C-alpha positions as CSV (number, residue, x, y, z in Angstrom):
1,M,81.4,-80.7,227.7
2,K,83.7,-77.8,226.9
3,Q,86.3,-77.7,224.2
4,L,89.0,-75.2,223.2
5,M,87.7,-73.5,220.1
6,R,89.0,-70.8,217.8
7,Y,87.0,-68.2,215.9
8,K,87.9,-65.1,213.8
9,I,86.3,-61.6,213.6
10,I,87.1,-59.5,210.6
11,S,86.4,-55.7,210.8
12,G,87.7,-53.9,207.8
13,R,91.5,-54.4,207.7
14,V,91.5,-55.7,211.3
15,V,91.5,-59.4,212.1
16,E,90.9,-60.8,215.6
17,K,91.3,-64.4,216.6
18,R,90.2,-65.9,219.9
19,D,90.8,-69.2,221.5
20,V,88.3,-69.9,224.2
21,L,86.6,-72.8,226.0
22,M,83.1,-73.3,224.6
23,E,80.3,-75.6,225.5
24,V,79.9,-78.1,222.6
25,T,76.7,-79.7,223.9
26,R,73.2,-78.2,224.0
27,T,72.8,-79.0,227.7
28,R,71.9,-75.9,229.6
29,K,73.3,-75.2,233.0
30,P,71.1,-73.8,235.9
31,R,71.1,-70.0,235.8
32,G,70.8,-69.5,239.6
33,G,73.4,-67.8,241.7
34,R,74.0,-64.9,239.3
35,K,72.1,-62.2,241.2
36,G,73.8,-59.3,242.9
37,K,76.2,-56.6,241.7
38,S,78.9,-57.4,239.2
39,T,82.5,-57.8,240.5
40,I,85.1,-55.2,239.5
41,K,86.7,-57.8,237.2
42,Q,83.4,-58.4,235.5
43,V,82.8,-54.7,235.0
44,E,86.3,-54.4,233.5
45,R,85.6,-57.3,231.2
46,N,82.3,-55.8,230.1
47,E,84.0,-52.4,229.5
48,R,86.6,-54.2,227.3
49,E,83.8,-55.8,225.3
50,S,82.0,-52.5,224.8
51,V,85.3,-51.0,223.6
52,L,85.9,-53.9,221.2
53,A,82.3,-53.7,219.9
54,L,82.7,-50.0,219.1
55,A,86.2,-50.5,217.7
56,R,84.8,-53.2,215.3
57,F,82.1,-50.8,214.1
58,L,84.7,-48.0,213.5
59,N,87.1,-50.4,211.8
60,C,84.4,-51.6,209.4
61,N,83.2,-48.2,208.4
62,Y,86.0,-45.6,208.5
63,R,89.4,-44.9,207.1
64,G,92.1,-42.2,207.1
65,G,90.5,-38.8,206.4
66,D,87.2,-39.5,208.1
67,L,86.3,-37.3,211.1
68,F,86.5,-37.4,214.9
69,L,84.3,-34.7,216.0
70,T,83.9,-33.1,219.5
71,L,80.7,-31.2,220.2
72,K,80.8,-28.7,223.0
73,Y,78.4,-26.3,224.7
74,S,78.7,-22.7,225.7
75,D,77.3,-21.7,229.0
76,R,74.1,-20.4,227.5
77,R,73.5,-23.7,225.7
78,L,74.7,-26.2,228.3
79,P,72.0,-28.9,228.8
80,A,70.5,-29.5,232.2
81,D,71.4,-33.2,232.2
82,R,72.6,-36.1,230.1
83,A,69.1,-36.9,228.9
84,E,68.7,-33.4,227.4
85,A,72.2,-33.6,225.9
86,K,71.3,-36.9,224.2
87,R,68.2,-35.3,222.7
88,I,70.2,-32.4,221.4
89,A,72.8,-34.7,219.9
90,K,70.2,-36.9,218.3
91,N,68.6,-33.9,216.6
92,F,72.0,-32.7,215.4
93,I,72.7,-36.1,213.8
94,R,69.3,-36.2,212.2
95,R,69.8,-32.8,210.6
96,L,73.4,-33.5,209.5
97,A,72.4,-36.9,208.0
98,R,69.7,-35.2,206.0
99,A,72.1,-32.6,204.7
100,Y,74.8,-35.2,204.0
101,R,72.4,-37.3,201.9
102,K,71.2,-34.3,200.0
103,K,74.8,-33.4,199.1
104,H,76.4,-36.8,198.6
105,G,73.5,-39.0,197.8
106,K,74.2,-41.6,200.4
107,A,73.6,-42.4,204.1
108,L,75.8,-40.8,206.7
109,I,77.6,-43.4,208.9
110,W,78.0,-42.1,212.4
111,A,79.0,-43.4,215.9
112,L,78.2,-41.2,219.0
113,V,78.8,-41.0,222.7
114,T,77.5,-38.4,225.2
115,A,80.4,-37.8,227.5
116,D,80.7,-36.3,231.0
117,R,83.7,-38.2,232.5
118,S,87.4,-37.9,232.2
119,S,88.9,-40.8,230.2
120,K,91.9,-40.8,232.6
121,T,90.4,-40.4,236.1
122,G,86.7,-41.0,235.6
123,D,85.9,-37.7,237.4
124,P,83.0,-35.6,236.2
125,V,83.6,-33.1,233.4
126,R,81.5,-30.7,231.4
127,L,78.9,-32.4,229.1
128,H,80.0,-32.9,225.5
129,H,79.8,-35.4,222.7
130,H,82.2,-37.3,220.5
131,V,81.1,-38.4,217.1
132,V,82.9,-40.3,214.3
133,L,81.7,-39.4,210.9
134,N,82.3,-39.8,207.2
135,A,84.6,-37.1,205.8
136,M,82.7,-33.9,204.9
137,D,83.1,-30.2,204.5
138,W,83.6,-28.2,207.7
139,E,80.8,-25.9,206.5
140,L,78.2,-28.7,206.6
141,I,78.9,-29.3,210.3
142,A,78.9,-25.6,211.1
143,A,75.5,-25.2,209.5
144,N,74.1,-27.6,212.1
145,W,76.2,-26.9,215.2
146,P,77.6,-23.5,216.4
147,A,81.0,-23.1,214.7
148,D,82.7,-22.0,217.9
149,E,81.4,-25.0,219.8
150,F,83.0,-27.9,218.0
151,S,86.4,-29.2,216.9
152,C,87.3,-32.0,214.6
153,R,90.4,-33.9,213.4
154,H,91.0,-36.5,210.8
155,L,91.4,-40.2,211.6
156,D,94.7,-41.7,210.7
157,D,95.0,-44.5,208.1
158,S,96.1,-47.2,210.5
159,G,92.8,-49.1,210.0
160,D,92.6,-50.0,213.7
161,Y,90.6,-47.5,215.8
162,T,90.5,-49.4,219.1
163,A,92.3,-46.5,220.9
164,V,89.6,-44.1,219.6
165,A,86.8,-46.5,220.8
166,R,88.5,-46.8,224.3
167,Y,88.7,-43.0,224.7
168,M,85.0,-42.6,223.7
169,V,83.7,-45.4,226.0
170,R,85.7,-44.1,229.0
171,N,84.5,-40.5,228.3
172,A,81.0,-41.8,228.3
173,G,81.4,-43.2,231.8
174,Y,80.9,-46.9,231.2
175,G,79.0,-48.8,233.9
176,R,75.8,-46.8,234.3
177,G,73.7,-49.7,233.1
178,E,72.9,-48.1,229.8
179,Q,74.2,-48.4,226.3
180,C,77.2,-46.1,226.2
181,W,77.4,-45.6,222.4
182,S,75.0,-45.5,219.5
183,S,75.5,-45.7,215.8
184,A,73.9,-45.5,212.4
185,K,72.0,-48.6,211.3
186,K,71.2,-48.1,207.7
187,G,74.2,-48.5,205.3
188,A,76.7,-49.4,208.0
189,K,79.0,-52.4,207.6
190,R,79.2,-55.0,210.4
191,P,82.0,-57.3,211.5
192,V,82.2,-60.9,210.1
193,Y,82.4,-63.8,212.5
194,S,83.7,-67.2,211.4
195,T,82.4,-70.5,212.6
196,P,84.3,-71.7,215.7
197,V,86.6,-74.7,215.0
198,P,88.4,-76.9,217.6
199,V,92.1,-76.4,218.3
200,Q,94.6,-78.3,220.4
201,Q,96.6,-75.5,221.8
202,A,95.7,-71.9,222.7
203,G,97.7,-69.2,220.9
204,S,99.0,-71.4,218.1
205,V,97.8,-68.9,215.5
206,R,99.1,-68.4,212.0
207,V,99.5,-64.7,211.2
208,P,100.2,-63.6,207.6
209,K,103.8,-62.3,207.2
210,E,102.5,-58.9,205.8
211,A,100.2,-58.3,208.8
212,R,101.1,-56.0,211.7
213,I,100.3,-57.4,215.2
214,V,98.9,-54.8,217.6
215,E,97.8,-57.0,220.5
216,R,98.5,-60.5,221.6
217,E,97.4,-62.2,224.9
218,L,97.8,-65.7,226.3
219,H,96.1,-66.7,229.6
220,E,97.0,-70.0,231.3
221,S,95.9,-71.3,234.7
222,A,98.0,-73.9,236.4
223,E,95.2,-74.7,238.9
224,S,92.4,-75.3,236.4
225,G,94.3,-76.0,233.3
226,F,92.2,-73.3,231.5
227,S,93.8,-71.5,228.6
228,A,92.7,-68.8,226.3
229,A,94.3,-66.6,223.7
230,Y,93.6,-63.4,221.8
231,I,95.4,-61.8,218.9
232,R,94.6,-58.7,216.8
233,Y,96.4,-57.7,213.7
234,I,96.0,-55.3,210.8
235,M,96.2,-56.4,207.1
236,P,97.6,-54.1,204.4
237,R,94.7,-52.4,202.6
238,E,95.3,-54.2,199.3
239,R,95.3,-57.7,200.9
240,A,92.2,-56.9,203.0
241,E,90.3,-55.8,199.9
242,Q,91.3,-59.0,198.1
243,S,90.1,-61.1,201.1
244,H,86.8,-59.2,201.2
245,K,86.2,-59.9,197.5
246,G,87.0,-63.6,198.1
247,R,84.5,-63.8,201.0
248,K,81.8,-62.3,198.8
249,A,82.6,-64.8,196.1
250,G,82.4,-67.6,198.6
251,G,86.1,-68.4,198.6
252,R,87.7,-70.3,201.5
253,Q,89.4,-68.3,204.2
254,D,92.1,-69.6,206.5
255,E,91.1,-69.8,210.2
């Protein structure tokens, strides 16, 4: 039996709430009939989920002033293929993380894609990498990657980096049947998922008055009666930090 349920995902200052039909019994359905290629709609859904997963990682771990880094290759250093490019990027991250820990005394938090597609058209482009990193001195990066082959900019302080995640995933050429992004494991924060609770109506979500809504969707089908809803909003930094302390202390959080 399926029931309309709501759950919440908290990633830094960003809160997502989803209303979806969920199976509330333990009965398993047959898994046959799922072979073959994914439909275009399924690929689009999977891409969206990959974007959201990366966005949650970024939202948990970064803030204004952290870095969005683009690593490029001169003709003499251009890798033969993606596999070689990934190996080079992995070695760069390893060296940089070692230098960062030596200087700052803590683990480097990073997220990386190897890119060879246009984010707008999907057409092939020259191999490069995008990396999101903790703020650090330019010289630390230049000591581990040729100074004339990278560029960087600071993240804004919006708290929601979904647009950055979407750009990275599309540059990586989602849909090859491989993990399109990788990230630091040690020291990284992860999103917090609430326990799903039953609701009567999709989209009937309370949003704090001080929050800024950045996305809201409501899907209804007249034929099946199926309904689903999604909302994403950003909390002010002070309120988000208070809520984080409350969760650590075991305080009750509104659904």
